[in-house]
PDB file of N, CA, C and O in Angstrom:
ATOM      1  N   MET A   1       0.846  -1.149   0.000  1.00  0.00           N
ATOM      2  CA  MET A   1       0.000   0.000   0.000  1.00  0.00           C
ATOM      3  C   MET A   1       0.907   1.232   0.000  1.00  0.00           C
ATOM      4  O   MET A   1       1.870   1.298   0.764  1.00  0.00           O
ATOM      5  N   ASP A   2       0.605   2.181  -0.838  1.00  0.00           N
ATOM      6  CA  ASP A   2       1.411   3.382  -0.963  1.00  0.00           C
ATOM      7  C   ASP A   2       0.654   4.580  -0.396  1.00  0.00           C
ATOM      8  O   ASP A   2      -0.333   5.031  -0.979  1.00  0.00           O
ATOM      9  N   LEU A   3       1.116   5.088   0.734  1.00  0.00           N
ATOM     10  CA  LEU A   3       0.495   6.251   1.370  1.00  0.00           C
ATOM     11  C   LEU A   3       1.356   7.503   1.228  1.00  0.00           C
ATOM     12  O   LEU A   3       1.122   8.503   1.906  1.00  0.00           O
ATOM     13  N   THR A   4       2.347   7.445   0.349  1.00  0.00           N
ATOM     14  CA  THR A   4       3.179   8.619   0.133  1.00  0.00           C
ATOM     15  C   THR A   4       2.371   9.669  -0.622  1.00  0.00           C
ATOM     16  O   THR A   4       1.326   9.368  -1.198  1.00  0.00           O
ATOM     17  N   GLY A   5       2.854  10.871  -0.611  1.00  0.00           N
ATOM     18  CA  GLY A   5       2.171  11.941  -1.326  1.00  0.00           C
ATOM     19  C   GLY A   5       2.097  13.189  -0.473  1.00  0.00           C
ATOM     20  O   GLY A   5       2.667  13.253   0.616  1.00  0.00           O
ATOM     21  N   ASP A   6       1.392  14.171  -0.981  1.00  0.00           N
ATOM     22  CA  ASP A   6       1.247  15.460  -0.322  1.00  0.00           C
ATOM     23  C   ASP A   6      -0.091  15.496   0.409  1.00  0.00           C
ATOM     24  O   ASP A   6      -1.119  15.820  -0.186  1.00  0.00           O
ATOM     25  N   TRP A   7      -0.079  15.168   1.683  1.00  0.00           N
ATOM     26  CA  TRP A   7      -1.307  15.073   2.471  1.00  0.00           C
ATOM     27  C   TRP A   7      -1.728  16.447   2.993  1.00  0.00           C
ATOM     28  O   TRP A   7      -0.919  17.188   3.551  1.00  0.00           O
ATOM     29  N   LYS A   8      -3.007  16.772   2.800  1.00  0.00           N
ATOM     30  CA  LYS A   8      -3.571  18.042   3.271  1.00  0.00           C
ATOM     31  C   LYS A   8      -4.441  17.858   4.517  1.00  0.00           C
ATOM     32  O   LYS A   8      -4.744  18.824   5.217  1.00  0.00           O
ATOM     33  N   ASN A   9      -4.841  16.604   4.789  1.00  0.00           N
ATOM     34  CA  ASN A   9      -5.708  16.287   5.927  1.00  0.00           C
ATOM     35  C   ASN A   9      -5.170  15.055   6.652  1.00  0.00           C
ATOM     36  O   ASN A   9      -4.404  14.268   6.096  1.00  0.00           O
ATOM     37  N   ASP A  10      -5.592  14.913   7.907  1.00  0.00           N
ATOM     38  CA  ASP A  10      -5.232  13.725   8.684  1.00  0.00           C
ATOM     39  C   ASP A  10      -5.816  12.473   8.036  1.00  0.00           C
ATOM     40  O   ASP A  10      -6.776  12.540   7.268  1.00  0.00           O
ATOM     41  N   LEU A  11      -5.217  11.341   8.360  1.00  0.00           N
ATOM     42  CA  LEU A  11      -5.715  10.051   7.897  1.00  0.00           C
ATOM     43  C   LEU A  11      -5.736   9.092   9.074  1.00  0.00           C
ATOM     44  O   LEU A  11      -4.764   8.992   9.823  1.00  0.00           O
ATOM     45  N   ASP A  12      -6.845   8.391   9.230  1.00  0.00           N
ATOM     46  CA  ASP A  12      -6.958   7.281  10.170  1.00  0.00           C
ATOM     47  C   ASP A  12      -7.283   6.057   9.325  1.00  0.00           C
ATOM     48  O   ASP A  12      -8.356   5.984   8.726  1.00  0.00           O
ATOM     49  N   ALA A  13      -6.360   5.089   9.270  1.00  0.00           N
ATOM     50  CA  ALA A  13      -6.547   3.918   8.418  1.00  0.00           C
ATOM     51  C   ALA A  13      -6.293   2.642   9.202  1.00  0.00           C
ATOM     52  O   ALA A  13      -5.472   2.604  10.119  1.00  0.00           O
ATOM     53  N   ARG A  14      -7.022   1.590   8.816  1.00  0.00           N
ATOM     54  CA  ARG A  14      -6.848   0.272   9.418  1.00  0.00           C
ATOM     55  C   ARG A  14      -6.598  -0.713   8.276  1.00  0.00           C
ATOM     56  O   ARG A  14      -7.382  -0.793   7.331  1.00  0.00           O
ATOM     57  N   ILE A  15      -5.499  -1.461   8.375  1.00  0.00           N
ATOM     58  CA  ILE A  15      -5.141  -2.443   7.363  1.00  0.00           C
ATOM     59  C   ILE A  15      -5.087  -3.804   8.047  1.00  0.00           C
ATOM     60  O   ILE A  15      -4.362  -3.990   9.024  1.00  0.00           O
ATOM     61  N   GLN A  16      -5.860  -4.748   7.527  1.00  0.00           N
ATOM     62  CA  GLN A  16      -5.872  -6.096   8.091  1.00  0.00           C
ATOM     63  C   GLN A  16      -5.427  -7.085   7.035  1.00  0.00           C
ATOM     64  O   GLN A  16      -5.890  -7.047   5.895  1.00  0.00           O
ATOM     65  N   GLY A  17      -4.527  -7.969   7.422  1.00  0.00           N
ATOM     66  CA  GLY A  17      -4.032  -8.972   6.490  1.00  0.00           C
ATOM     67  C   GLY A  17      -4.103 -10.347   7.111  1.00  0.00           C
ATOM     68  O   GLY A  17      -4.257 -10.489   8.324  1.00  0.00           O
ATOM     69  N   GLY A  18      -3.990 -11.352   6.277  1.00  0.00           N
ATOM     70  CA  GLY A  18      -4.032 -12.726   6.758  1.00  0.00           C
ATOM     71  C   GLY A  18      -2.657 -13.354   6.745  1.00  0.00           C
ATOM     72  O   GLY A  18      -1.950 -13.344   7.752  1.00  0.00           O
ATOM     73  N   VAL A  19      -2.277 -13.906   5.594  1.00  0.00           N
ATOM     74  CA  VAL A  19      -1.011 -14.600   5.447  1.00  0.00           C
ATOM     75  C   VAL A  19      -0.202 -13.906   4.353  1.00  0.00           C
ATOM     76  O   VAL A  19      -0.737 -13.557   3.301  1.00  0.00           O
ATOM     77  N   GLY A  20       1.082 -13.711   4.610  1.00  0.00           N
ATOM     78  CA  GLY A  20       1.956 -13.127   3.593  1.00  0.00           C
ATOM     79  C   GLY A  20       2.625 -11.863   4.082  1.00  0.00           C
ATOM     80  O   GLY A  20       2.616 -11.551   5.273  1.00  0.00           O
ATOM     81  N   GLN A  21       3.205 -11.142   3.140  1.00  0.00           N
ATOM     82  CA  GLN A  21       3.938  -9.917   3.466  1.00  0.00           C
ATOM     83  C   GLN A  21       3.105  -8.704   3.100  1.00  0.00           C
ATOM     84  O   GLN A  21       2.478  -8.658   2.042  1.00  0.00           O
ATOM     85  N   ALA A  22       3.107  -7.723   3.989  1.00  0.00           N
ATOM     86  CA  ALA A  22       2.457  -6.439   3.717  1.00  0.00           C
ATOM     87  C   ALA A  22       3.520  -5.354   3.762  1.00  0.00           C
ATOM     88  O   ALA A  22       4.260  -5.245   4.740  1.00  0.00           O
ATOM     89  N   THR A  23       3.600  -4.547   2.703  1.00  0.00           N
ATOM     90  CA  THR A  23       4.521  -3.428   2.658  1.00  0.00           C
ATOM     91  C   THR A  23       3.698  -2.160   2.618  1.00  0.00           C
ATOM     92  O   THR A  23       2.833  -2.002   1.756  1.00  0.00           O
ATOM     93  N   ILE A  24       3.962  -1.255   3.545  1.00  0.00           N
ATOM     94  CA  ILE A  24       3.262   0.025   3.601  1.00  0.00           C
ATOM     95  C   ILE A  24       4.292   1.125   3.405  1.00  0.00           C
ATOM     96  O   ILE A  24       5.238   1.251   4.183  1.00  0.00           O
ATOM     97  N   ARG A  25       4.101   1.918   2.362  1.00  0.00           N
ATOM     98  CA  ARG A  25       5.009   3.021   2.055  1.00  0.00           C
ATOM     99  C   ARG A  25       4.426   4.300   2.638  1.00  0.00           C
ATOM    100  O   ARG A  25       3.261   4.628   2.419  1.00  0.00           O
ATOM    101  N   LEU A  26       5.262   5.015   3.386  1.00  0.00           N
ATOM    102  CA  LEU A  26       4.823   6.200   4.134  1.00  0.00           C
ATOM    103  C   LEU A  26       5.683   7.404   3.770  1.00  0.00           C
ATOM    104  O   LEU A  26       6.857   7.248   3.432  1.00  0.00           O
ATOM    105  N   PRO A  27       5.108   8.607   3.837  1.00  0.00           N
ATOM    106  CA  PRO A  27       5.899   9.804   3.536  1.00  0.00           C
ATOM    107  C   PRO A  27       6.868  10.116   4.669  1.00  0.00           C
ATOM    108  O   PRO A  27       6.570   9.867   5.837  1.00  0.00           O
ATOM    109  N   GLU A  28       8.025  10.659   4.320  1.00  0.00           N
ATOM    110  CA  GLU A  28       8.999  11.032   5.339  1.00  0.00           C
ATOM    111  C   GLU A  28       8.755  12.435   5.874  1.00  0.00           C
ATOM    112  O   GLU A  28       9.226  12.772   6.960  1.00  0.00           O
ATOM    113  N   ASP A  29       8.019  13.261   5.121  1.00  0.00           N
ATOM    114  CA  ASP A  29       7.855  14.664   5.492  1.00  0.00           C
ATOM    115  C   ASP A  29       6.483  14.983   6.078  1.00  0.00           C
ATOM    116  O   ASP A  29       6.128  16.154   6.219  1.00  0.00           O
ATOM    117  N   THR A  30       5.708  13.953   6.421  1.00  0.00           N
ATOM    118  CA  THR A  30       4.419  14.098   7.095  1.00  0.00           C
ATOM    119  C   THR A  30       4.475  13.261   8.366  1.00  0.00           C
ATOM    120  O   THR A  30       5.023  12.159   8.359  1.00  0.00           O
ATOM    121  N   ALA A  31       3.915  13.774   9.453  1.00  0.00           N
ATOM    122  CA  ALA A  31       3.917  13.019  10.711  1.00  0.00           C
ATOM    123  C   ALA A  31       3.179  11.694  10.526  1.00  0.00           C
ATOM    124  O   ALA A  31       2.076  11.649   9.982  1.00  0.00           O
ATOM    125  N   VAL A  32       3.818  10.608  10.995  1.00  0.00           N
ATOM    126  CA  VAL A  32       3.285   9.261  10.837  1.00  0.00           C
ATOM    127  C   VAL A  32       3.308   8.558  12.184  1.00  0.00           C
ATOM    128  O   VAL A  32       4.287   8.648  12.925  1.00  0.00           O
ATOM    129  N   ARG A  33       2.216   7.854  12.497  1.00  0.00           N
ATOM    130  CA  ARG A  33       2.142   7.034  13.708  1.00  0.00           C
ATOM    131  C   ARG A  33       1.483   5.715  13.315  1.00  0.00           C
ATOM    132  O   ARG A  33       0.313   5.682  12.933  1.00  0.00           O
ATOM    133  N   VAL A  34       2.254   4.621  13.414  1.00  0.00           N
ATOM    134  CA  VAL A  34       1.771   3.314  12.977  1.00  0.00           C
ATOM    135  C   VAL A  34       1.727   2.359  14.162  1.00  0.00           C
ATOM    136  O   VAL A  34       2.731   2.147  14.843  1.00  0.00           O
ATOM    137  N   GLN A  35       0.563   1.791  14.398  1.00  0.00           N
ATOM    138  CA  GLN A  35       0.391   0.703  15.362  1.00  0.00           C
ATOM    139  C   GLN A  35       0.423  -0.575  14.537  1.00  0.00           C
ATOM    140  O   GLN A  35      -0.483  -0.807  13.737  1.00  0.00           O
ATOM    141  N   ALA A  36       1.427  -1.396  14.707  1.00  0.00           N
ATOM    142  CA  ALA A  36       1.550  -2.619  13.919  1.00  0.00           C
ATOM    143  C   ALA A  36       1.636  -3.821  14.841  1.00  0.00           C
ATOM    144  O   ALA A  36       2.373  -3.821  15.828  1.00  0.00           O
ATOM    145  N   SER A  37       0.864  -4.848  14.497  1.00  0.00           N
ATOM    146  CA  SER A  37       0.917  -6.078  15.285  1.00  0.00           C
ATOM    147  C   SER A  37       0.739  -7.265  14.359  1.00  0.00           C
ATOM    148  O   SER A  37      -0.002  -7.208  13.378  1.00  0.00           O
ATOM    149  N   GLY A  38       1.429  -8.333  14.688  1.00  0.00           N
ATOM    150  CA  GLY A  38       1.331  -9.550  13.907  1.00  0.00           C
ATOM    151  C   GLY A  38       1.302 -10.750  14.821  1.00  0.00           C
ATOM    152  O   GLY A  38       1.921 -10.748  15.884  1.00  0.00           O
ATOM    153  N   GLY A  39       0.591 -11.763  14.411  1.00  0.00           N
ATOM    154  CA  GLY A  39       0.527 -12.983  15.205  1.00  0.00           C
ATOM    155  C   GLY A  39       1.849 -13.725  15.140  1.00  0.00           C
ATOM    156  O   GLY A  39       2.577 -13.811  16.129  1.00  0.00           O
ATOM    157  N   ILE A  40       2.151 -14.262  13.960  1.00  0.00           N
ATOM    158  CA  ILE A  40       3.409 -14.960  13.738  1.00  0.00           C
ATOM    159  C   ILE A  40       4.124 -14.227  12.607  1.00  0.00           C
ATOM    160  O   ILE A  40       3.603 -14.142  11.495  1.00  0.00           O
ATOM    161  N   GLY A  41       5.286 -13.713  12.881  1.00  0.00           N
ATOM    162  CA  GLY A  41       6.021 -12.979  11.862  1.00  0.00           C
ATOM    163  C   GLY A  41       6.785 -11.836  12.502  1.00  0.00           C
ATOM    164  O   GLY A  41       6.921 -11.768  13.724  1.00  0.00           O
ATOM    165  N   GLN A  42       7.277 -10.949  11.670  1.00  0.00           N
ATOM    166  CA  GLN A  42       8.077  -9.854  12.196  1.00  0.00           C
ATOM    167  C   GLN A  42       7.630  -8.537  11.600  1.00  0.00           C
ATOM    168  O   GLN A  42       6.934  -8.489  10.586  1.00  0.00           O
ATOM    169  N   ILE A  43       8.050  -7.468  12.261  1.00  0.00           N
ATOM    170  CA  ILE A  43       7.773  -6.124  11.803  1.00  0.00           C
ATOM    171  C   ILE A  43       9.107  -5.461  11.488  1.00  0.00           C
ATOM    172  O   ILE A  43       9.979  -5.362  12.351  1.00  0.00           O
ATOM    173  N   GLN A  44       9.259  -5.014  10.259  1.00  0.00           N
ATOM    174  CA  GLN A  44      10.444  -4.260   9.855  1.00  0.00           C
ATOM    175  C   GLN A  44      10.014  -2.802   9.745  1.00  0.00           C
ATOM    176  O   GLN A  44       9.204  -2.451   8.888  1.00  0.00           O
ATOM    177  N   ALA A  45      10.556  -1.959  10.611  1.00  0.00           N
ATOM    178  CA  ALA A  45      10.099  -0.575  10.704  1.00  0.00           C
ATOM    179  C   ALA A  45      10.948   0.404   9.905  1.00  0.00           C
ATOM    180  O   ALA A  45      10.638   1.595   9.878  1.00  0.00           O
ATOM    181  N   GLY A  46      12.004  -0.060   9.258  1.00  0.00           N
ATOM    182  CA  GLY A  46      12.836   0.850   8.470  1.00  0.00           C
ATOM    183  C   GLY A  46      13.380   1.979   9.329  1.00  0.00           C
ATOM    184  O   GLY A  46      13.961   1.734  10.387  1.00  0.00           O
ATOM    185  N   SER A  47      13.198   3.200   8.884  1.00  0.00           N
ATOM    186  CA  SER A  47      13.727   4.364   9.611  1.00  0.00           C
ATOM    187  C   SER A  47      12.783   4.879  10.696  1.00  0.00           C
ATOM    188  O   SER A  47      13.113   5.841  11.389  1.00  0.00           O
ATOM    189  N   LEU A  48      11.619   4.257  10.853  1.00  0.00           N
ATOM    190  CA  LEU A  48      10.697   4.677  11.913  1.00  0.00           C
ATOM    191  C   LEU A  48      11.229   4.248  13.269  1.00  0.00           C
ATOM    192  O   LEU A  48      11.926   3.241  13.388  1.00  0.00           O
ATOM    193  N   LYS A  49      10.892   5.028  14.288  1.00  0.00           N
ATOM    194  CA  LYS A  49      11.357   4.754  15.651  1.00  0.00           C
ATOM    195  C   LYS A  49      10.206   4.247  16.501  1.00  0.00           C
ATOM    196  O   LYS A  49       9.055   4.644  16.320  1.00  0.00           O
ATOM    197  N   LYS A  50      10.536   3.372  17.422  1.00  0.00           N
ATOM    198  CA  LYS A  50       9.542   2.840  18.356  1.00  0.00           C
ATOM    199  C   LYS A  50       9.210   3.902  19.399  1.00  0.00           C
ATOM    200  O   LYS A  50      10.110   4.474  20.013  1.00  0.00           O
ATOM    201  N   ASP A  51       7.924   4.166  19.599  1.00  0.00           N
ATOM    202  CA  ASP A  51       7.431   5.109  20.596  1.00  0.00           C
ATOM    203  C   ASP A  51       6.296   4.427  21.339  1.00  0.00           C
ATOM    204  O   ASP A  51       5.143   4.492  20.914  1.00  0.00           O
ATOM    205  N   GLY A  52       6.620   3.774  22.444  1.00  0.00           N
ATOM    206  CA  GLY A  52       5.605   2.984  23.141  1.00  0.00           C
ATOM    207  C   GLY A  52       5.216   1.793  22.288  1.00  0.00           C
ATOM    208  O   GLY A  52       6.063   0.965  21.951  1.00  0.00           O
ATOM    209  N   GLU A  53       3.949   1.701  21.937  1.00  0.00           N
ATOM    210  CA  GLU A  53       3.446   0.606  21.110  1.00  0.00           C
ATOM    211  C   GLU A  53       3.379   0.979  19.636  1.00  0.00           C
ATOM    212  O   GLU A  53       2.883   0.192  18.829  1.00  0.00           O
ATOM    213  N   ALA A  54       3.867   2.163  19.266  1.00  0.00           N
ATOM    214  CA  ALA A  54       3.753   2.635  17.886  1.00  0.00           C
ATOM    215  C   ALA A  54       5.126   2.888  17.272  1.00  0.00           C
ATOM    216  O   ALA A  54       6.141   2.946  17.966  1.00  0.00           O
ATOM    217  N   TYR A  55       5.124   3.036  15.957  1.00  0.00           N
ATOM    218  CA  TYR A  55       6.306   3.427  15.195  1.00  0.00           C
ATOM    219  C   TYR A  55       6.037   4.808  14.625  1.00  0.00           C
ATOM    220  O   TYR A  55       4.978   5.047  14.044  1.00  0.00           O
ATOM    221  N   VAL A  56       6.995   5.723  14.788  1.00  0.00           N
ATOM    222  CA  VAL A  56       6.804   7.114  14.374  1.00  0.00           C
ATOM    223  C   VAL A  56       8.029   7.604  13.602  1.00  0.00           C
ATOM    224  O   VAL A  56       9.110   7.020  13.670  1.00  0.00           O
ATOM    225  N   ASN A  57       7.819   8.703  12.862  1.00  0.00           N
ATOM    226  CA  ASN A  57       8.950   9.361  12.218  1.00  0.00           C
ATOM    227  C   ASN A  57       9.228  10.674  12.960  1.00  0.00           C
ATOM    228  O   ASN A  57       8.573  10.977  13.957  1.00  0.00           O
ATOM    229  N   ASP A  58      10.189  11.440  12.475  1.00  0.00           N
ATOM    230  CA  ASP A  58      10.575  12.682  13.143  1.00  0.00           C
ATOM    231  C   ASP A  58       9.826  13.904  12.641  1.00  0.00           C
ATOM    232  O   ASP A  58      10.022  14.995  13.177  1.00  0.00           O
ATOM    233  N   ALA A  59       8.982  13.763  11.641  1.00  0.00           N
ATOM    234  CA  ALA A  59       8.294  14.914  11.059  1.00  0.00           C
ATOM    235  C   ALA A  59       7.309  15.524  12.062  1.00  0.00           C
ATOM    236  O   ALA A  59       6.581  14.812  12.754  1.00  0.00           O
ATOM    237  N   LYS A  60       7.307  16.832  12.119  1.00  0.00           N
ATOM    238  CA  LYS A  60       6.368  17.577  12.968  1.00  0.00           C
ATOM    239  C   LYS A  60       5.492  18.412  12.037  1.00  0.00           C
ATOM    240  O   LYS A  60       5.912  19.476  11.582  1.00  0.00           O
ATOM    241  N   THR A  61       4.282  17.940  11.752  1.00  0.00           N
ATOM    242  CA  THR A  61       3.392  18.630  10.829  1.00  0.00           C
ATOM    243  C   THR A  61       2.001  18.747  11.429  1.00  0.00           C
ATOM    244  O   THR A  61       1.674  18.066  12.401  1.00  0.00           O
ATOM    245  N   ASP A  62       1.186  19.613  10.846  1.00  0.00           N
ATOM    246  CA  ASP A  62      -0.205  19.756  11.278  1.00  0.00           C
ATOM    247  C   ASP A  62      -1.039  18.545  10.874  1.00  0.00           C
ATOM    248  O   ASP A  62      -2.086  18.282  11.466  1.00  0.00           O
ATOM    249  N   VAL A  63      -0.579  17.818   9.879  1.00  0.00           N
ATOM    250  CA  VAL A  63      -1.270  16.634   9.375  1.00  0.00           C
ATOM    251  C   VAL A  63      -0.579  15.393   9.928  1.00  0.00           C
ATOM    252  O   VAL A  63       0.650  15.323   9.948  1.00  0.00           O
ATOM    253  N   THR A  64      -1.367  14.410  10.380  1.00  0.00           N
ATOM    254  CA  THR A  64      -0.812  13.160  10.894  1.00  0.00           C
ATOM    255  C   THR A  64      -1.501  11.976  10.231  1.00  0.00           C
ATOM    256  O   THR A  64      -2.727  11.934  10.124  1.00  0.00           O
ATOM    257  N   LEU A  65      -0.699  11.014   9.786  1.00  0.00           N
ATOM    258  CA  LEU A  65      -1.229   9.760   9.279  1.00  0.00           C
ATOM    259  C   LEU A  65      -1.164   8.748  10.410  1.00  0.00           C
ATOM    260  O   LEU A  65      -0.079   8.382  10.864  1.00  0.00           O
ATOM    261  N   ARG A  66      -2.329   8.296  10.866  1.00  0.00           N
ATOM    262  CA  ARG A  66      -2.413   7.292  11.915  1.00  0.00           C
ATOM    263  C   ARG A  66      -2.888   5.989  11.267  1.00  0.00           C
ATOM    264  O   ARG A  66      -3.999   5.909  10.744  1.00  0.00           O
ATOM    265  N   VAL A  67      -2.027   4.978  11.313  1.00  0.00           N
ATOM    266  CA  VAL A  67      -2.304   3.726  10.619  1.00  0.00           C
ATOM    267  C   VAL A  67      -2.201   2.574  11.601  1.00  0.00           C
ATOM    268  O   VAL A  67      -1.240   2.479  12.364  1.00  0.00           O
ATOM    269  N   THR A  68      -3.192   1.704  11.578  1.00  0.00           N
ATOM    270  CA  THR A  68      -3.175   0.475  12.369  1.00  0.00           C
ATOM    271  C   THR A  68      -3.043  -0.687  11.396  1.00  0.00           C
ATOM    272  O   THR A  68      -3.849  -0.827  10.477  1.00  0.00           O
ATOM    273  N   VAL A  69      -2.027  -1.518  11.598  1.00  0.00           N
ATOM    274  CA  VAL A  69      -1.787  -2.665  10.724  1.00  0.00           C
ATOM    275  C   VAL A  69      -1.854  -3.919  11.579  1.00  0.00           C
ATOM    276  O   VAL A  69      -1.154  -4.042  12.584  1.00  0.00           O
ATOM    277  N   GLU A  70      -2.714  -4.855  11.164  1.00  0.00           N
ATOM    278  CA  GLU A  70      -2.834  -6.132  11.866  1.00  0.00           C
ATOM    279  C   GLU A  70      -2.605  -7.246  10.858  1.00  0.00           C
ATOM    280  O   GLU A  70      -3.252  -7.295   9.811  1.00  0.00           O
ATOM    281  N   ALA A  71      -1.680  -8.137  11.184  1.00  0.00           N
ATOM    282  CA  ALA A  71      -1.385  -9.265  10.295  1.00  0.00           C
ATOM    283  C   ALA A  71      -1.493 -10.566  11.071  1.00  0.00           C
ATOM    284  O   ALA A  71      -1.231 -10.601  12.273  1.00  0.00           O
ATOM    285  N   GLY A  72      -1.875 -11.622  10.396  1.00  0.00           N
ATOM    286  CA  GLY A  72      -1.969 -12.935  11.034  1.00  0.00           C
ATOM    287  C   GLY A  72      -0.621 -13.620  11.031  1.00  0.00           C
ATOM    288  O   GLY A  72       0.033 -13.737  12.068  1.00  0.00           O
ATOM    289  N   ILE A  73      -0.207 -14.075   9.850  1.00  0.00           N
ATOM    290  CA  ILE A  73       1.071 -14.761   9.687  1.00  0.00           C
ATOM    291  C   ILE A  73       1.823 -14.063   8.560  1.00  0.00           C
ATOM    292  O   ILE A  73       1.305 -13.925   7.451  1.00  0.00           O
ATOM    293  N   GLY A  74       3.037 -13.628   8.846  1.00  0.00           N
ATOM    294  CA  GLY A  74       3.821 -13.003   7.795  1.00  0.00           C
ATOM    295  C   GLY A  74       4.576 -11.794   8.306  1.00  0.00           C
ATOM    296  O   GLY A  74       4.710 -11.580   9.511  1.00  0.00           O
ATOM    297  N   GLN A  75       5.057 -11.019   7.372  1.00  0.00           N
ATOM    298  CA  GLN A  75       5.917  -9.888   7.687  1.00  0.00           C
ATOM    299  C   GLN A  75       5.203  -8.577   7.361  1.00  0.00           C
ATOM    300  O   GLN A  75       4.480  -8.471   6.370  1.00  0.00           O
ATOM    301  N   ILE A  76       5.426  -7.581   8.225  1.00  0.00           N
ATOM    302  CA  ILE A  76       4.950  -6.231   7.974  1.00  0.00           C
ATOM    303  C   ILE A  76       6.177  -5.362   7.736  1.00  0.00           C
ATOM    304  O   ILE A  76       7.048  -5.267   8.601  1.00  0.00           O
ATOM    305  N   ARG A  77       6.250  -4.725   6.562  1.00  0.00           N
ATOM    306  CA  ARG A  77       7.366  -3.823   6.243  1.00  0.00           C
ATOM    307  C   ARG A  77       6.828  -2.399   6.170  1.00  0.00           C
ATOM    308  O   ARG A  77       5.895  -2.112   5.420  1.00  0.00           O
ATOM    309  N   LEU A  78       7.428  -1.516   6.957  1.00  0.00           N
ATOM    310  CA  LEU A  78       7.089  -0.098   6.933  1.00  0.00           C
ATOM    311  C   LEU A  78       8.251   0.633   6.279  1.00  0.00           C
ATOM    312  O   LEU A  78       9.368   0.617   6.797  1.00  0.00           O
ATOM    313  N   GLU A  79       7.996   1.273   5.146  1.00  0.00           N
ATOM    314  CA  GLU A  79       9.040   1.974   4.414  1.00  0.00           C
ATOM    315  C   GLU A  79       8.677   3.454   4.306  1.00  0.00           C
ATOM    316  O   GLU A  79       7.533   3.795   4.008  1.00  0.00           O
ATOM    317  N   THR A  80       9.635   4.315   4.543  1.00  0.00           N
ATOM    318  CA  THR A  80       9.423   5.737   4.275  1.00  0.00           C
ATOM    319  C   THR A  80       9.973   6.037   2.887  1.00  0.00           C
ATOM    320  O   THR A  80      10.736   5.246   2.334  1.00  0.00           O
ATOM    321  N   THR A  81       9.592   7.164   2.332  1.00  0.00           N
ATOM    322  CA  THR A  81      10.081   7.537   1.007  1.00  0.00           C
ATOM    323  C   THR A  81      11.596   7.617   1.015  1.00  0.00           C
ATOM    324  O   THR A  81      12.241   7.299   0.015  1.00  0.00           O
ATOM    325  N   GLU A  82      12.174   8.041   2.142  1.00  0.00           N
ATOM    326  CA  GLU A  82      13.633   8.107   2.268  1.00  0.00           C
ATOM    327  C   GLU A  82      14.231   6.706   2.143  1.00  0.00           C
ATOM    328  O   GLU A  82      15.222   6.515   1.438  1.00  0.00           O
ATOM    329  N   ALA A  83      13.642   5.745   2.812  1.00  0.00           N
ATOM    330  CA  ALA A  83      14.143   4.367   2.765  1.00  0.00           C
ATOM    331  C   ALA A  83      14.045   3.805   1.348  1.00  0.00           C
ATOM    332  O   ALA A  83      14.937   3.070   0.924  1.00  0.00           O
ATOM    333  N   ARG A  84      12.997   4.128   0.615  1.00  0.00           N
ATOM    334  CA  ARG A  84      12.855   3.644  -0.748  1.00  0.00           C
ATOM    335  C   ARG A  84      13.961   4.193  -1.638  1.00  0.00           C
ATOM    336  O   ARG A  84      14.494   3.463  -2.473  1.00  0.00           O
ATOM    337  N   ARG A  85      14.312   5.452  -1.480  1.00  0.00           N
ATOM    338  CA  ARG A  85      15.383   6.036  -2.285  1.00  0.00           C
ATOM    339  C   ARG A  85      16.707   5.347  -2.002  1.00  0.00           C
ATOM    340  O   ARG A  85      17.512   5.147  -2.912  1.00  0.00           O
ATOM    341  N   ASN A  86      16.935   4.987  -0.756  1.00  0.00           N
ATOM    342  CA  ASN A  86      18.211   4.351  -0.386  1.00  0.00           C
ATOM    343  C   ASN A  86      18.312   2.920  -0.914  1.00  0.00           C
ATOM    344  O   ASN A  86      19.412   2.373  -0.996  1.00  0.00           O
ATOM    345  N   LEU A  87      17.190   2.310  -1.270  1.00  0.00           N
ATOM    346  CA  LEU A  87      17.212   0.943  -1.764  1.00  0.00           C
ATOM    347  C   LEU A  87      17.569   0.894  -3.245  1.00  0.00           C
ATOM    348  O   LEU A  87      17.985  -0.156  -3.735  1.00  0.00           O
ATOM    349  N   THR A  88      17.419   1.988  -3.964  1.00  0.00           N
ATOM    350  CA  THR A  88      17.670   1.951  -5.413  1.00  0.00           C
ATOM    351  C   THR A  88      19.053   2.440  -5.755  1.00  0.00           C
ATOM    352  O   THR A  88      19.423   2.473  -6.928  1.00  0.00           O
TER     353      THR A  88
END
C-alpha cells in the first residue's frame, strides 16, 4: 500500500491482512504514527522509531497519518520515502 504523497488532511486507516507480506510506504515529510501487530512474523520498521506501542517518524506537521496494521502470519514492512530512495 502506498500512502506517500502530499497530504492536506489527517488520515486514520486500518489495514488487516491474513497470510503473507504487507509493505506500507509512508511519507517522510508528514507526521506518521503506525500501530503494527502480527501474530506470527516480524515487523520491519525501516527508519521509523519505536514510541511505546507505535512506530513514528521525526516529522512535525499539522497533518498526521495514523495507521493500524494487523497481520496474522507473515511480515509487515514499513518503508518511508527516504528508505525507498536508499534501496535503489
